[in-house]
DRENSEDO-506408 format. One record per residue: x, y, z of N, C-alpha, C in turn. Coordinates in steps of 0.1 Angstrom, whole numbers, plus 5000, padded with zeros to 4 digits. Layout:
! residues N
X	Y	Z	X	Y	Z	X	Y	Z
...
***
This chain:
! residues 226
1569	9426	2635	1556	9419	2633	1548	9421	2646
1535	9424	2645	1527	9426	2656	1525	9413	2664
1525	9414	2678	1524	9402	2686	1510	9396	2683
1509	9383	2684	1497	9376	2681	1490	9370	2693
1496	9371	2704	1491	9365	2716	1488	9376	2727
1477	9374	2734	1474	9383	2745	1484	9381	2757
1486	9392	2764	1495	9392	2776	1486	9390	2788
1473	9388	2787	1464	9386	2798	1468	9373	2805
1466	9373	2819	1469	9362	2827	1457	9353	2828
1446	9356	2821	1434	9347	2822	1437	9333	2818
1432	9324	2826	1434	9310	2823	1447	9304	2826
1457	9311	2832	1470	9306	2833	1471	9294	2843
1462	9294	2853	1462	9284	2863	1461	9270	2857
1450	9267	2849	1448	9254	2843	1460	9251	2833
1465	9261	2826	1475	9259	2817	1488	9255	2824
1491	9262	2835	1503	9258	2843	1501	9244	2849
1488	9240	2852	1485	9227	2856	1488	9216	2846
1486	9219	2833	1489	9210	2823	1504	9207	2823
1512	9218	2825	1527	9216	2825	1531	9209	2838
1523	9210	2849	1526	9202	2861	1524	9187	2858
1513	9185	2850	1511	9171	2846	1522	9165	2838
1528	9173	2830	1539	9169	2822	1551	9166	2831
1554	9174	2840	1566	9172	2849	1564	9160	2857
1553	9158	2864	1550	9147	2872	1550	9134	2864
1543	9134	2853	1543	9122	2844	1556	9119	2839
1564	9129	2835	1578	9126	2830	1587	9120	2841
1585	9125	2853	1593	9120	2864	1590	9105	2867
1577	9102	2866	1573	9088	2869	1578	9079	2857
1575	9084	2845	1579	9076	2833	1594	9073	2833
1602	9083	2836	1616	9081	2834	1622	9073	2846
1614	9071	2856	1619	9062	2867	1617	9047	2865
1610	9044	2854	1607	9031	2850	1618	9025	2842
1618	9012	2841	1628	9005	2833	1622	9002	2819
1630	9000	2809	1625	8996	2796	1619	8982	2797
1608	8980	2789	1602	8988	2779	1591	8997	2785
1588	8996	2798	1578	9004	2803	1581	9019	2802
1594	9022	2803	1598	9037	2802	1593	9043	2789
1596	9036	2778	1592	9042	2765	1577	9044	2764
1569	9034	2769	1555	9036	2769	1550	9047	2778
1557	9048	2789	1553	9059	2799	1556	9073	2793
1567	9074	2786	1571	9087	2780	1560	9091	2769
1557	9081	2761	1547	9083	2751	1533	9087	2757
1529	9080	2768	1516	9083	2774	1517	9097	2780
1528	9101	2786	1530	9114	2793	1529	9125	2782
1536	9123	2771	1536	9133	2761	1522	9136	2755
1515	9125	2752	1501	9126	2747	1492	9132	2757
1493	9128	2769	1485	9134	2780	1487	9148	2782
1500	9153	2781	1503	9167	2782	1496	9175	2771
1497	9170	2758	1491	9178	2747	1476	9179	2749
1470	9167	2753	1455	9167	2755	1451	9177	2766
1459	9177	2777	1456	9185	2789	1458	9200	2785
1468	9203	2777	1471	9217	2773	1459	9222	2764
1455	9214	2755	1444	9218	2746	1431	9220	2754
1429	9211	2763	1417	9212	2772	1417	9224	2780
1429	9227	2786	1430	9239	2795	1428	9252	2787
1434	9253	2776	1432	9265	2768	1418	9267	2763
1411	9256	2760	1397	9257	2755	1388	9260	2767
1390	9253	2778	1381	9255	2789	1382	9268	2796
1393	9275	2795	1395	9288	2801	1392	9299	2791
1388	9296	2779	1385	9306	2769	1397	9313	2763
1409	9307	2764	1421	9313	2758	1422	9309	2744
1414	9314	2735	1414	9310	2721	1427	9312	2714
1434	9323	2718	1447	9325	2712	1457	9314	2715
1458	9310	2728	1467	9299	2732	1462	9285	2727
1449	9284	2726	1443	9271	2720	1448	9270	2705
1447	9281	2698	1452	9281	2684	1467	9278	2683
1474	9284	2692	1489	9281	2693	1492	9267	2696
1485	9261	2706	1488	9247	2709	1484	9238	2698
1473	9241	2691	1469	9233	2680	1479	9233	2669
1483	9245	2666	1493	9247	2655	1506	9240	2658
1511	9241	2671	1523	9235	2675	1522	9219	2676
1510	9214	2677	1508	9200	2677	1511	9195	2663
1506	9202	2653	1510	9198	2639	1525	9199	2637
1531	9210	2641	1545	9211	2640	1553	9200	2646
1549	9196	2658	1555	9186	2666	1555	9172	2658
1543	9169	2652	1542	9157	2645	1552	9157	2633
1553	9168	2626	1562	9169	2615	1577	9169	2619
1579	9173	2632	1593	9173	2637	1600	9159	2637
1592	9149	2636	1598	9135	2634	1607	9134	2622
1603	9142	2612	1611	9141	2599	1625	9147	2600
1627	9159	2606	1641	9163	2608	1649	9154	2617
1643	9149	2628	1649	9139	2637	1653	9127	2629
1645	9122	2621	1647	9110	2613	1659	9112	2604
1660	9124	2597	1671	9126	2589	1684	9127	2597
1684	9133	2608	1696	9134	2616	1701	9120	2621
1691	9112	2626	1694	9099	2631	1698	9089	2621
1691	9089	2610	1692	9078	2600	1701	9081	2588
1702	9094	2585	1710	9098	2573	1723	9105	2577
1722	9116	2585	1733	9124	2588	1742	9117	2599
1735	9110	2608	1743	9102	2618	1748	9111	2630
1741	9122	2633	1745	9130	2644	1736	9130	2656
1726	9120	2656	1717	9119	2667	1713	9105	2669
1711	9101	2682	1707	9087	2685	1697	9088	2696
1686	9079	2694	1676	9078	2704	1677	9063	2710
1681	9062	2723	1682	9049	2729	1668	9042	2728
1668	9029	2727	1655	9022	2726	1651	9018	2741
1642	9026	2746	1637	9024	2760	1623	9018	2760
1619	9012	2748	1606	9006	2747	1596	9015	2741
1584	9010	2738	1574	9017	2731	1576	9017	2716
1566	9022	2709	1566	9022	2694	1577	9032	2689
1583	9028	2678	1593	9037	2672	1590	9038	2657
1595	9049	2651	1594	9052	2637	1606	9046	2630
1604	9037	2621	1614	9030	2613	1625	9024	2623
1621	9021	2635	1630	9015	2645	1641	9025	2648
1639	9038	2646	1650	9048	2648	1646	9058	2658
1633	9063	2658	1629	9074	2666	1617	9070	2674
1617	9073	2687	1605	9070	2695	1593	9078	2690
1581	9071	2689	1569	9078	2684	1566	9090	2694
1570	9089	2706	1567	9099	2716	1573	9113	2711
1583	9113	2703	1589	9125	2698	1579	9134	2690
1569	9127	2685	1559	9134	2677	1550	9144	2685
1551	9142	2699	1543	9151	2708	1552	9159	2717
1565	9156	2717	1574	9162	2727	1579	9176	2723
1577	9180	2711	1581	9194	2707	1571	9204	2711
1559	9200	2715	1549	9210	2718	1553	9219	2730
1557	9212	2741	1560	9220	2754	1571	9230	2752
1583	9227	2747	1593	9238	2746	1589	9249	2736
1582	9246	2725	1578	9256	2715	1567	9264	2721
1557	9258	2728	1546	9265	2734	1552	9276	2744
1561	9271	2752	1567	9280	2762	1574	9292	2755
1582	9289	2745	1590	9299	2738	1581	9310	2731
1570	9305	2724	1562	9314	2717	1552	9321	2726
1546	9314	2735	1537	9320	2744	1543	9331	2753
1555	9328	2759	1562	9337	2768	1567	9349	2760
1569	9348	2747	1573	9359	2739	1562	9367	2734
1549	9363	2737	1537	9370	2732	1537	9369	2717
1543	9359	2711	1543	9357	2697	1553	9366	2689
1562	9373	2696	1572	9381	2689	1583	9371	2684
1585	9370	2671	1595	9360	2666	1609	9362	2671
1614	9374	2672	1628	9375	2677	1629	9371	2691
1619	9374	2699	1620	9370	2713	1618	9355	2714
1609	9350	2706	1607	9335	2706	1620	9328	2702
1628	9333	2693	1640	9327	2690	1650	9326	2701
1651	9337	2709	1660	9337	2721	1655	9328	2731
1642	9328	2734	1637	9319	2744	1638	9304	2740
1636	9302	2727	1637	9288	2722	1652	9283	2724
1661	9292	2721	1675	9288	2723	1678	9285	2737
1673	9292	2747	1676	9289	2761	1669	9277	2765
1656	9275	2761	1648	9263	2765	1654	9251	2759
1658	9251	2746	1663	9239	2740	1677	9236	2745
1685	9246	2749	1698	9243	2755	1696	9235	2767
1686	9239	2775	1683	9231	2787	1679	9217	2784
1671	9215	2774	1667	9201	2771	1678	9193	2765
1687	9200	2757	1698	9192	2751	1708	9188	2762
1709	9196	2773	1718	9193	2784	1712	9181	2792
1699	9181	2794	1693	9170	2802	1691	9157	2795
1688	9158	2782	1683	9146	2774	1693	9134	2775
1706	9136	2773	1715	9124	2775	1715	9118	2788
1714	9126	2799	1713	9122	2813	1701	9114	2815
1690	9118	2809	1677	9111	2811	1675	9099	2802
1684	9098	2792	1683	9086	2783	1673	9088	2772
1670	9101	2768	1660	9103	2758	1666	9104	2744
1677	9112	2743	1685	9112	2730	1699	9117	2733
1708	9116	2724	1721	9121	2726	1728	9123	2713
1737	9133	2712	1744	9136	2700	1755	9124	2697
1757	9122	2684	1767	9112	2681	1775	9117	2669
1785	9110	2665	1793	9114	2653	1803	9125	2657
1809	9130	2647	1820	9140	2648	1814	9154	2647
1809	9159	2659	1804	9172	2659	1810	9180	2671
1811	9193	2669	1816	9201	2680	1806	9201	2691
1811	9200	2703	1802	9199	2715	1806	9209	2726
1796	9214	2733	1799	9222	2745	1790	9217	2756
1797	9212	2767	1790	9206	2778	1782	9194	2774
1786	9187	2763	1780	9175	2758	1769	9178	2748
1766	9191	2745	1756	9195	2736	1762	9197	2722
1756	9192	2712	1761	9194	2698	1758	9209	2695
1769	9216	2692	1767	9231	2691	1758	9235	2679
1759	9227	2668	1752	9231	2656	1737	9231	2658
1731	9224	2668	1717	9223	2669	1711	9236	2675
1719	9244	2683	1713	9255	2690	1709	9266	2681
1717	9271	2671	1713	9281	2662	1700	9276	2654
1700	9263	2650	1689	9258	2643	1676	9258	2651
1677	9255	2664	1666	9255	2673	1661	9269	2676
1670	9279	2676	1666	9293	2677	1658	9297	2664
1663	9292	2653	1656	9295	2640	1642	9288	2640
1641	9276	2647	1628	9270	2648	1618	9278	2656
1623	9284	2667	1614	9292	2675	1609	9304	2667
1618	9310	2660	1615	9322	2651	1604	9318	2641
1607	9306	2634	1598	9302	2623	1584	9298	2629
1584	9292	2640	1571	9288	2646	1563	9300	2649
1569	9310	2655	1561	9323	2659	1557	9330	2646
1566	9331	2636	1563	9338	2624	1551	9331	2616
1552	9318	2615	1542	9310	2608	1529	9311	2615
1529	9310	2628	1516	9311	2636	1509	9324	2634
1517	9335	2634	1511	9348	2631	1505	9349	2618
1510	9342	2608	1505	9343	2594	1492	9334	2592
1492	9323	2599	1481	9313	2596	1471	9311	2607
1472	9318	2618	1464	9316	2630	1449	9315	2626
1444	9324	2617	1430	9324	2614	1427	9317	2601
1436	9309	2596	1435	9302	2583	1428	9289	2585
1425	9282	2574	1419	9269	2574	1429	9259	2580
1423	9247	2584	1431	9237	2590	1442	9232	2580
1438	9231	2567	1447	9226	2557	1459	9236	2556
1456	9249	2556	1467	9259	2555	1476	9258	2567
1470	9256	2579	1478	9255	2591	1487	9243	2591
1482	9232	2586	1490	9220	2585	1501	9222	2575
1498	9228	2564	1509	9231	2554	1520	9240	2560
1515	9250	2568	1525	9259	2574	1533	9252	2585
1527	9242	2592	1535	9234	2602	1545	9226	2595
1542	9220	2583	1552	9213	2576	1563	9222	2571
1559	9234	2567	1569	9244	2562	1579	9247	2573
1574	9248	2586	1582	9252	2597	1593	9240	2599
1588	9228	2599	1597	9217	2601	1607	9215	2590
1603	9218	2577	1612	9218	2566	1623	9229	2567
1618	9241	2571	1628	9252	2574	1638	9248	2585
1633	9241	2595	1642	9237	2606	1652	9227	2601
1648	9218	2593	1657	9208	2587	1668	9215	2579
1664	9225	2571	1674	9232	2563	1683	9239	2572
1678	9245	2583	1687	9252	2593	1697	9243	2600
1692	9231	2603	1701	9221	2609	1712	9217	2599
1709	9214	2587	1719	9210	2577	1729	9221	2575
1724	9233	2573	1733	9245	2571	1742	9247	2583
1736	9247	2595	1744	9249	2607	1754	9238	2609
1750	9226	2607	1760	9214	2608	1771	9216	2598
1768	9221	2585	1778	9223	2575	1788	9234	2580
1783	9245	2584	1791	9257	2587	1800	9254	2600
1794	9247	2610	1801	9246	2622	1810	9233	2622
1805	9222	2617	1812	9210	2619	1820	9205	2606
1816	9210	2595	1823	9206	2582	1832	9217	2577
1826	9228	2573	1834	9239	2568	1843	9245	2579
1837	9246	2592	1845	9251	2603	1856	9243	2606
1854	9229	2606	1866	9220	2608	1877	9221	2598
1873	9223	2585	1883	9224	2575	1891	9237	2576
1884	9248	2581	1891	9261	2583	1901	9260	2594
1899	9252	2604	1907	9251	2616	1917	9240	2616
1916	9230	2606	1924	9219	2606	1937	9221	2599
***
């Protein structure tokens, strides 16, 4: 598939600045005690998305603006797979650190927290799906390693783990990176309604990848080795 993003360095300064806002804001928010911590994480996540969209627009990077907008839709829908894992499958837990939650299970901040890792994976790969999959796997591995330490989320239940990371999520998150890049290439110039539908399709695909990966690694795999 042809790359959909320019390799130009135009506008990278403000865009990197938006990510600096994310890092500084996250450091401050996570240093707080609950319930202020939860509200701080939510404010940081929303501020990052707003700063990223502004930076892409103000620097004329219409390709990255379109990507950030599309991934914002994806991130909102990503609450649904997390909800299934936490409330139905039982392999994920979000500590209550304050702030609004979805069905008292998932912090509302998660609706904006998927933008940063997916933006990095797709943008750095210049929109190439296979490369985006590899980068997503590496980036999400890092977040999965850090999240329990930072008190954001943690794996639960009877799942195979490596360094504390639930193994089944990594192939699914690589598939998510591939799906996000593939869908963006298809709908970048489409209507808002089409892009929203594609974002929902990406999250639905990711949910299927999670369930399949969990079955093969933790259920069928366990039976084969028991």
